[in-house]
MARSEVO-267507 format. One line per field, with one value per residue (C-alpha): residue number from 1; residue in one letter; z, x, y. Coordinates in nm, 2 decimals. Each point is the difference from the previous one (the first is absolute). Example, Ala and Ser with C-alpha at 12.3 -4.5 7.8 and 13.67 -1.06 7.14 Angstrom:
<nodes>
n	(1_2)
res	(A_S)
w	(0.78_-0.07)
u	(1.23_0.14)
v	(-0.45_0.34)
</nodes>
This chain:
<nodes>
n	(1_2_3_4_5_6_7_8_9_10_11_12_13_14_15_16_17_18_19_20_21_22_23_24_25_26_27_28_29_30_31_32_33_34_35_36_37_38_39_40_41_42_43_44_45_46_47_48_49_50_51_52_53_54_55_56_57_58_59_60_61_62_63_64_65_66_67_68_69_70_71_72_73_74_75_76_77_78_79_80_81_82_83_84_85_86_87_88_89_90_91_92_93_94_95_96_97_98_99_100_101_102_103_104_105_106_107_108_109_110_111_112_113_114_115_116_117_118_119_120_121_122_123_124_125_126_127_128_129_130_131_132_133_134_135_136_137_138_139_140_141_142_143_144_145_146_147_148_149_150_151_152_153_154_155_156_157_158_159_160_161_162_163_164_165_166_167_168_169_170_171_172_173_174_175_176_177_178_179_180_181_182_183_184_185_186_187_188_189_190_191_192_193_194_195_196_197_198_199_200_201_202_203_204_205_206_207_208_209_210_211_212_213_214_215_216_217_218_219_220_221_222_223_224_225_226_227_228_229_230_231_232_233_234_235_236_237_238_239_240_241_242_243_244_245_246_247_248_249_250_251_252_253_254_255_256_257_258_259_260_261_262_263_264_265_266_267_268_269_270_271_272_273_274_275_276_277_278_279_280_281_282_283_284_285_286_287_288_289_290_291_292_293_294_295_296_297_298_299_300_301_302_303_304_305_306_307_308_309_310_311_312_313_314_315_316_317_318_319_320_321_322_323_324_325_326_327_328_329_330_331_332_333_334_335_336_337_338_339_340_341_342_343_344_345_346_347_348_349_350_351_352_353_354_355_356_357_358_359_360_361_362_363_364_365_366_367_368_369_370_371_372_373_374_375_376_377_378_379_380_381_382_383_384_385_386_387_388_389_390_391_392_393_394_395_396_397_398_399_400_401_402_403_404_405_406_407_408_409_410_411_412_413_414_415_416_417_418_419_420_421_422_423_424_425_426_427_428_429_430_431_432_433_434_435_436_437_438_439_440_441_442_443_444_445_446_447_448_449_450_451_452_453_454_455_456_457_458_459_460_461_462_463_464_465_466_467_468_469_470_471_472_473_474_475_476_477_478_479_480_481_482_483_484_485_486_487_488_489_490_491_492_493_494_495_496_497_498_499_500_501_502_503_504_505_506_507_508_509_510_511_512_513_514_515_516_517_518_519_520_521_522_523_524_525_526_527_528_529_530_531_532_533_534_535_536_537_538)
res	(X_X_X_X_X_X_X_X_X_X_X_X_X_X_X_X_X_X_X_X_X_X_X_X_X_X_X_X_X_X_X_X_X_X_X_X_X_X_X_X_X_X_X_X_X_X_X_X_X_X_X_X_X_X_X_X_X_X_X_X_X_X_X_X_X_X_X_X_X_X_X_X_X_X_X_X_X_X_X_X_X_X_X_X_X_X_X_X_X_X_X_X_X_X_X_X_X_X_X_X_X_X_X_X_X_X_X_X_X_X_X_X_X_X_X_X_X_X_X_X_X_X_X_X_X_X_X_X_X_X_X_X_X_X_X_X_X_X_X_X_X_X_X_X_X_X_X_X_X_X_X_X_X_X_X_X_X_X_X_X_X_X_X_X_X_X_X_X_X_X_X_X_X_X_X_X_X_X_X_X_X_X_X_X_X_X_X_X_X_X_X_X_X_X_X_X_X_X_X_X_X_X_X_X_X_X_X_X_X_X_X_X_X_X_X_X_X_X_X_X_X_X_X_X_X_X_X_X_X_X_X_X_X_X_X_X_X_X_X_X_X_X_X_X_X_X_X_X_X_X_X_X_X_X_X_X_X_X_X_X_X_X_X_X_X_X_X_X_X_X_X_X_X_X_X_X_X_X_X_X_X_X_X_X_X_X_X_X_X_X_X_X_X_X_X_X_X_X_X_X_X_X_X_X_X_X_X_X_X_X_X_X_X_X_X_X_X_X_X_X_X_X_X_X_X_X_X_X_X_X_X_X_X_X_X_X_X_X_X_X_X_X_X_X_X_X_X_X_X_X_X_X_X_X_X_X_X_X_X_X_X_X_X_X_X_X_X_X_X_X_X_X_X_X_X_X_X_X_X_X_X_X_X_X_X_X_X_X_X_X_X_X_X_X_X_X_X_X_X_X_X_X_X_X_X_X_X_X_X_X_X_X_X_X_X_X_X_X_X_X_X_X_X_X_X_X_X_X_X_X_X_X_X_X_X_X_X_X_X_X_X_X_X_X_X_X_X_X_X_X_X_X_X_X_X_X_X_X_X_X_X_X_X_X_X_X_X_X_X_X_X_X_X_X_X_X_X_X_X_X_X_X_X_X_X_X_X_X_X_X_X_X_X_X_X_X_X_X_X_X_X_X_X_X_X_X_X_X_X_X_X_X_X_X_X_X_X_X_X_X_X_X_X_X_X_X_X_X_X_X_X_X_X_X_X_X_X_X)
w	(1.84_0.20_-0.02_-0.32_-0.03_0.13_-0.22_-0.30_0.15_-0.01_-0.36_-0.12_0.19_-0.10_-0.36_-0.28_-0.37_-0.28_-0.23_-0.37_0.07_0.11_0.30_-0.04_0.13_0.36_0.15_0.23_0.36_0.34_-0.01_-0.29_0.23_0.21_-0.25_0.12_-0.18_-0.13_-0.15_-0.15_-0.15_-0.15_-0.16_-0.14_-0.16_-0.15_-0.16_-0.20_-0.17_-0.05_-0.17_-0.26_-0.02_-0.10_-0.29_-0.11_0.00_-0.19_-0.28_0.01_-0.06_-0.28_-0.15_0.05_0.06_0.03_0.30_0.31_0.26_-0.09_0.07_0.33_0.09_-0.09_0.21_0.30_-0.01_-0.02_0.29_0.21_-0.06_0.09_0.33_0.10_-0.06_0.22_0.28_-0.03_0.02_0.35_0.10_-0.07_0.32_-0.16_-0.23_-0.25_-0.02_-0.03_-0.29_-0.17_0.03_-0.14_-0.30_-0.07_0.03_-0.24_-0.26_0.06_-0.07_-0.36_-0.04_0.10_-0.24_-0.29_0.12_0.08_-0.32_-0.36_-0.14_-0.29_-0.12_0.13_0.35_-0.02_-0.10_0.28_0.26_-0.11_0.10_0.32_0.13_0.05_0.20_0.21_0.07_0.11_0.23_0.15_0.05_0.18_0.23_0.09_0.07_0.23_0.20_0.02_0.13_0.27_0.09_0.05_0.24_0.20_0.01_-0.22_-0.20_0.11_-0.18_0.13_-0.04_-0.24_0.06_-0.19_-0.29_0.00_0.00_-0.29_-0.19_0.06_-0.14_-0.30_-0.08_0.01_-0.24_-0.22_-0.02_-0.10_-0.27_-0.14_-0.06_-0.16_-0.23_-0.14_-0.02_-0.21_-0.22_-0.07_-0.07_-0.24_-0.17_-0.06_-0.14_0.29_0.07_-0.14_0.02_0.35_0.12_-0.15_0.19_0.32_-0.06_-0.04_0.31_0.21_-0.11_0.11_0.33_0.04_-0.07_0.29_0.24_-0.08_0.04_0.34_0.13_-0.14_0.16_0.35_0.26_0.22_-0.26_0.12_-0.24_-0.05_-0.10_-0.24_-0.17_-0.06_-0.12_-0.26_-0.12_-0.03_-0.20_-0.23_-0.06_-0.04_-0.26_-0.19_0.01_-0.10_-0.30_-0.11_0.04_-0.25_-0.27_0.02_-0.37_-0.03_0.06_0.20_0.15_0.23_0.20_0.17_0.10_0.13_0.21_0.15_0.08_0.16_0.22_0.10_0.09_0.21_0.19_0.05_0.15_0.23_0.11_0.07_0.19_0.22_0.05_0.10_0.24_0.15_0.04_0.16_0.25_0.10_0.04_0.20_0.25_0.11_0.02_0.20_0.26_0.01_0.07_0.29_0.15_-0.06_0.20_0.29_-0.03_0.00_0.33_0.16_-0.17_0.15_0.34_-0.03_-0.09_0.28_0.26_-0.13_0.02_0.35_0.13_-0.19_-0.28_-0.33_0.05_-0.32_-0.22_0.17_-0.01_-0.38_-0.02_0.22_-0.21_-0.33_0.12_0.11_-0.34_-0.19_0.22_-0.07_-0.37_-0.03_0.21_-0.21_-0.31_0.15_0.07_-0.37_-0.14_0.25_-0.20_0.24_0.25_0.28_-0.09_0.01_0.34_0.13_-0.13_0.17_0.33_-0.06_-0.07_0.33_0.20_-0.19_0.11_0.36_-0.08_-0.23_0.26_0.27_-0.23_-0.09_0.36_0.09_0.29_0.28_-0.11_0.29_0.11_0.02_-0.35_-0.14_0.16_-0.15_-0.34_-0.01_0.10_-0.27_-0.26_0.08_-0.06_-0.34_-0.10_0.09_-0.21_-0.29_0.03_-0.05_-0.32_-0.12_0.08_-0.20_-0.30_0.04_-0.01_-0.32_-0.15_0.07_-0.26_-0.27_-0.13_-0.08_0.36_0.16_-0.20_0.22_0.29_-0.16_-0.24_-0.11_0.27_0.27_0.20_-0.08_0.27_0.09_-0.15_-0.34_0.03_-0.14_0.14_0.35_-0.05_-0.11_0.31_0.22_-0.13_0.08_0.35_0.03_-0.09_0.29_0.24_-0.13_0.16_0.29_0.15_0.05_0.19_0.26_0.01_0.11_0.24_0.15_0.01_0.19_0.24_-0.13_0.07_0.02_0.01_-0.29_-0.20_0.05_-0.10_-0.32_-0.07_0.02_-0.22_-0.26_0.00_-0.02_-0.27_-0.22_0.02_-0.09_-0.31_-0.10_0.02_-0.22_-0.26_0.01_-0.06_-0.30_-0.30_-0.25_0.11_-0.28_0.04_0.04_0.27_0.19_-0.01_0.14_0.25_0.14_0.00_0.20_0.25_0.06_0.11_0.22_0.16_0.08_0.18_0.20_0.10_0.10_0.22_0.20_0.10_0.22_-0.11_0.04_-0.19_-0.28_-0.06_-0.26_-0.17_-0.03_-0.12_-0.28_-0.10_0.01_-0.28_-0.20_0.07_-0.12_-0.32_-0.08_0.08_-0.22_-0.29_0.09_-0.01_-0.35_-0.13_0.14_-0.15_-0.35_0.03_0.10_-0.29_-0.24_0.12_-0.04_-0.35_-0.09)
u	(2.42_-0.31_-0.19_-0.18_0.01_-0.35_-0.15_0.13_-0.14_-0.33_0.06_0.10_-0.27_-0.27_0.09_-0.18_0.05_-0.26_-0.01_-0.08_-0.36_-0.14_-0.23_-0.35_-0.05_-0.10_-0.19_0.19_-0.09_0.11_0.30_0.14_0.04_0.24_0.25_0.36_0.29_0.10_-0.35_-0.01_0.35_-0.11_-0.31_0.20_0.24_-0.29_-0.12_0.32_-0.05_-0.38_0.05_0.21_-0.21_-0.30_0.18_0.14_-0.34_-0.15_0.26_-0.06_-0.37_0.09_0.19_-0.29_-0.34_-0.17_0.19_-0.24_0.27_0.17_-0.32_-0.03_0.36_-0.03_-0.32_0.14_0.33_-0.19_-0.23_0.29_0.20_-0.31_-0.06_0.36_0.03_-0.30_0.17_0.32_-0.20_-0.09_0.36_0.18_0.20_0.22_-0.06_0.24_-0.20_-0.33_0.14_0.14_-0.35_-0.16_0.24_-0.08_-0.37_0.00_0.19_-0.21_-0.33_0.11_0.19_-0.31_-0.22_0.21_0.08_-0.36_-0.16_0.01_0.30_0.16_0.33_-0.07_-0.06_0.31_0.21_-0.13_0.04_0.36_0.10_-0.21_0.14_0.35_-0.15_-0.20_0.31_0.20_-0.28_-0.05_0.38_0.00_-0.28_0.20_0.31_-0.22_-0.12_0.36_0.12_-0.27_0.10_0.36_-0.13_-0.18_0.33_-0.16_0.31_0.26_0.32_0.27_-0.11_-0.12_-0.35_0.09_0.11_-0.33_-0.20_0.20_-0.05_-0.37_-0.01_0.20_-0.26_-0.26_0.21_0.03_-0.37_-0.04_0.27_-0.17_-0.31_0.21_0.18_-0.32_-0.16_0.28_0.02_-0.38_0.01_0.29_-0.16_-0.31_0.21_-0.09_0.29_0.21_0.35_-0.03_-0.16_0.28_0.25_-0.20_-0.03_0.37_0.08_-0.27_0.13_0.35_-0.14_-0.18_0.33_0.16_-0.28_0.00_0.38_-0.02_-0.26_0.19_0.34_-0.14_0.20_-0.31_-0.18_-0.09_0.03_-0.38_0.01_0.29_-0.22_-0.28_0.25_0.13_-0.36_-0.03_0.32_-0.13_-0.33_0.17_0.24_-0.31_-0.17_0.33_0.03_-0.35_0.08_0.29_-0.24_-0.20_-0.10_-0.09_-0.32_-0.26_-0.11_0.31_-0.20_-0.22_0.30_0.17_-0.30_0.00_0.37_-0.04_-0.28_0.23_0.27_-0.24_-0.12_0.36_0.09_-0.30_0.12_0.35_-0.12_-0.21_0.31_0.21_-0.28_0.00_0.38_-0.02_-0.26_0.23_0.30_-0.20_-0.10_0.35_0.07_-0.32_0.10_0.34_-0.16_-0.20_0.33_0.13_-0.29_0.10_0.36_-0.14_-0.19_0.33_0.19_-0.25_0.05_0.38_-0.02_-0.24_0.22_0.32_-0.17_-0.13_0.34_0.17_0.19_0.03_-0.34_-0.02_0.09_-0.25_-0.28_0.04_0.02_-0.31_-0.21_0.11_-0.08_-0.35_-0.06_0.12_-0.20_-0.32_0.07_0.06_-0.30_-0.23_0.15_-0.06_-0.36_-0.06_0.16_-0.12_-0.07_-0.26_-0.26_0.20_0.30_-0.21_-0.14_0.35_0.12_-0.29_0.11_0.36_-0.14_-0.20_0.31_0.22_-0.19_0.10_0.36_0.05_-0.14_0.23_0.30_-0.05_-0.06_0.34_-0.12_0.05_0.23_0.10_0.02_-0.37_-0.07_0.28_-0.16_-0.34_0.15_0.19_-0.30_-0.21_0.27_-0.05_-0.37_0.06_0.24_-0.25_-0.26_0.24_0.07_-0.38_0.01_0.30_-0.19_-0.30_0.22_0.20_-0.33_-0.09_0.35_-0.02_-0.29_0.25_0.18_0.33_0.02_-0.12_0.27_0.26_-0.13_-0.07_0.17_-0.14_-0.27_0.26_0.08_0.33_0.25_0.05_0.36_-0.16_-0.29_0.06_-0.33_0.11_0.33_-0.15_-0.22_0.30_0.20_-0.31_0.01_0.37_-0.07_-0.24_0.26_0.26_-0.22_-0.15_0.33_0.10_-0.32_0.06_0.38_-0.06_-0.27_0.22_0.32_-0.18_-0.17_-0.35_-0.25_0.31_-0.15_-0.23_0.25_0.27_-0.24_-0.10_0.37_0.10_-0.29_0.12_0.35_-0.14_-0.26_0.25_0.25_-0.26_-0.10_0.37_0.05_-0.30_0.12_0.36_-0.11_-0.22_0.05_-0.10_0.22_0.18_0.35_-0.12_-0.24_0.28_0.22_-0.26_-0.12_0.35_0.06_-0.32_0.11_0.32_-0.21_-0.20_0.31_0.12_-0.33_0.03_0.36_-0.09_-0.28_0.24_0.21_-0.12_-0.37_-0.05_0.31_-0.10_-0.34_0.13_0.20_-0.30_-0.23_0.25_0.06_-0.37_-0.05_0.27_-0.13_-0.35_0.14_0.18_-0.31_-0.21_0.25_-0.01_-0.38_0.01_0.22_-0.22_-0.31_0.17_0.08_-0.36_-0.13_0.23_-0.13_-0.36_0.06_0.17)
v	(-0.31_-0.10_0.33_-0.10_-0.38_-0.05_0.27_-0.19_-0.32_0.18_0.10_-0.35_-0.19_0.25_0.07_-0.18_0.02_-0.02_-0.30_0.04_-0.05_0.33_-0.01_0.15_0.35_0.05_0.29_0.23_-0.08_0.10_-0.24_0.20_0.29_-0.20_-0.11_-0.06_0.16_-0.34_-0.06_0.35_-0.05_-0.34_0.15_0.29_-0.24_-0.19_0.32_0.03_-0.33_0.05_0.33_-0.17_-0.31_0.20_0.16_-0.33_-0.17_0.29_-0.05_-0.38_0.08_0.24_-0.29_-0.25_0.15_-0.33_-0.15_0.00_-0.06_0.33_0.19_-0.18_0.07_0.37_0.05_-0.19_0.20_0.33_-0.09_-0.12_0.32_0.20_-0.18_0.00_0.37_0.06_-0.21_0.21_0.32_-0.11_-0.05_0.32_0.09_0.27_0.30_-0.15_-0.32_0.19_0.20_-0.32_-0.16_0.31_0.00_-0.37_0.06_0.29_-0.19_-0.31_0.17_0.08_-0.33_-0.20_0.18_-0.11_-0.35_-0.09_0.13_-0.11_-0.18_0.19_0.14_0.35_-0.13_-0.22_0.30_0.21_-0.28_-0.07_0.36_-0.01_-0.33_0.15_0.28_-0.25_-0.21_0.31_0.11_-0.35_-0.04_0.34_-0.12_-0.31_0.22_0.22_-0.30_-0.13_0.34_-0.01_-0.36_0.12_0.27_-0.27_-0.20_-0.27_-0.08_-0.25_0.06_-0.23_-0.36_-0.26_0.14_0.32_-0.22_-0.18_0.32_0.13_-0.32_0.00_0.35_-0.12_-0.27_0.27_0.20_-0.31_-0.04_0.37_-0.03_-0.31_0.21_0.28_-0.23_-0.14_0.34_0.15_-0.31_0.01_0.37_-0.02_-0.30_0.21_0.29_0.23_0.23_-0.29_0.14_0.13_-0.32_-0.21_0.21_-0.04_-0.37_-0.04_0.21_-0.18_-0.34_0.10_0.12_-0.34_-0.18_0.19_-0.07_-0.37_-0.01_0.19_-0.26_-0.30_0.12_0.07_-0.20_-0.04_-0.22_-0.35_-0.30_0.00_0.37_-0.06_-0.27_0.25_0.27_-0.25_-0.04_0.38_0.02_-0.27_0.18_0.33_-0.15_-0.12_0.34_0.17_-0.22_0.10_0.37_-0.05_-0.12_0.32_0.01_-0.37_-0.21_0.20_-0.33_0.04_0.26_-0.26_-0.21_0.32_0.09_-0.35_0.02_0.34_-0.15_-0.28_0.25_0.19_-0.31_-0.11_0.34_-0.03_-0.34_0.12_0.30_-0.24_-0.21_0.30_0.10_-0.35_0.00_0.35_-0.13_-0.29_0.22_0.25_-0.27_-0.06_0.38_0.05_-0.26_0.18_0.33_-0.15_-0.11_0.35_0.14_-0.21_0.14_0.35_-0.05_-0.11_0.29_0.24_-0.16_0.01_0.38_0.07_-0.18_0.17_0.34_-0.07_-0.08_0.28_-0.18_0.20_0.16_0.21_-0.31_-0.22_0.26_0.00_-0.37_-0.05_0.25_-0.15_-0.35_0.10_0.17_-0.31_-0.24_0.20_0.02_-0.37_-0.11_0.22_-0.16_-0.34_0.09_0.11_-0.31_-0.27_-0.31_-0.15_0.10_-0.17_0.22_0.32_-0.10_-0.07_0.34_0.17_-0.14_0.13_0.35_-0.01_-0.10_0.24_0.31_-0.03_-0.11_0.30_0.24_-0.13_0.00_0.37_0.11_0.15_0.22_-0.26_-0.28_-0.22_-0.37_-0.03_0.13_-0.22_-0.31_0.09_0.06_-0.33_-0.20_0.17_-0.07_-0.37_0.03_0.17_-0.27_-0.27_0.18_0.03_-0.37_-0.07_0.21_-0.21_-0.32_0.11_0.09_-0.32_-0.20_0.17_-0.04_-0.38_-0.01_0.10_-0.31_0.17_0.13_-0.33_-0.18_0.17_-0.20_-0.34_-0.23_-0.33_0.03_0.03_0.31_0.17_0.06_0.37_-0.01_-0.08_0.24_0.35_0.13_-0.11_0.17_0.33_-0.01_-0.07_0.29_0.22_-0.13_0.07_0.37_0.01_-0.13_0.25_0.27_-0.18_-0.11_0.36_0.07_-0.27_0.05_0.36_-0.09_-0.28_0.21_0.28_-0.24_0.08_-0.28_-0.22_-0.35_0.04_0.20_-0.27_-0.28_0.18_0.10_-0.37_-0.10_0.25_-0.15_-0.36_0.07_0.20_-0.28_-0.26_0.21_0.04_-0.38_-0.06_0.25_-0.12_-0.36_0.10_-0.23_0.28_0.29_0.18_0.12_0.36_-0.11_-0.18_0.30_0.24_-0.26_-0.04_0.37_0.06_-0.27_0.19_0.30_-0.23_-0.14_0.35_0.07_-0.33_0.08_0.35_-0.12_-0.21_0.30_0.29_0.01_0.38_0.09_-0.24_0.17_0.25_-0.28_-0.22_0.29_0.06_-0.36_-0.08_0.26_-0.16_-0.35_0.11_0.14_-0.32_-0.21_0.22_-0.07_-0.37_0.01_0.17_-0.28_-0.27_0.18_0.01_-0.37_-0.08_0.21_-0.18_-0.34_0.11_0.12_-0.33)
</nodes>
């Protein structure tokens, strides 16, 4: 679950969407050569809409040659498509993307010649055919970037974030369809391939209905988003009515163009609201991943200790290597998505500390009491470094009103039993102790560094019980949360009971039940996360 959360955080916090007003063109500079996948994907999606906007404006001009704003819109759209295509040319990491860009460029050269030249029926007829080819080529380019993003692991499939990404893409699809609807209407109105355009108009309108319905029925929608969607439905109802009176007053065309512009602006606004919602949801998940990193440091230590003292060596070798891989994948994701400079600096420190910890954890040539002691102390250093990353992200999160509201109500601090953010944090800490207790139980049972091991073992017992009491007294627990919480506590009680018997004989029992405990705590964490997401959306 956590392998890709941070990559989507990068996508959601870095992705921007174009408003109806087209930005002036910019010259390609050195920065364009360093696009991220999210930026390239965003630009490619803009090209889909622009390709259709250009054709629509051409037909609007053919309908009214004396409207200056249409000339300005056409020229800006062409220049923007040109400059964005140039940017994409500098970010083509795969042969498939390179070929897709080449295909778009070849079609664009001819398309641009027609669109930027004289306005007449011959040009309109030619552009009408070409715009379908341009859309297919632009859509293929988007798909090529998406495929590359999947290879990088930059798709998060199993959370509300995946729903938000899909909905943001649907708003982009909505903008493109708005341009197509007006394009086919204007073409048919001007008797240019009329029968075919009426069929396409009907089909595109039905597709638009489906897109609007999909957005409107999304469970993730906040009340504010629902208000904007109702506005879109109202504008779309007006535009649909005009389409029905195809053979009536030509003055309807100006009203329809205004409505289509309103629909485009509303789609932009909703996309921005989805992006903002995704950013807020990602904050909670990012903090959770930091807690997961702390757990991984302790899981690595647990596996190393178990291997050193000959407990299920093959299993713990696999677990150790997998934990190292996951830690590195997540810390790299954190680095890419860090929301502030303080966060980046804290992550840099983690990376410095991590190198030595990783090297020692993978050195299996001489595993003994001394190497175990070194590894355990380094694990504490890594955890402290991760805590600094968490603090930097928490400081940033407190600047977001919806997150800060978890801590305060009517200018008073909420108690931990009423604070979902505090409870998510506590579950994260419980997962750490599910691994850490095994380390010090084994050390204490085998008489290794007895005094320190015993102190840390008792600390694990004490801290875990304190965490359970906080969660058990929560005023916002759902029935599902209560069931998993009590089930996980039963696993904990088995561990506590086993620890009171012959310690060495209990080691295998505690190793097994710590794995089960972690699985249940992970499920508990998922339930708390979903509750927190629901509260953020509301």
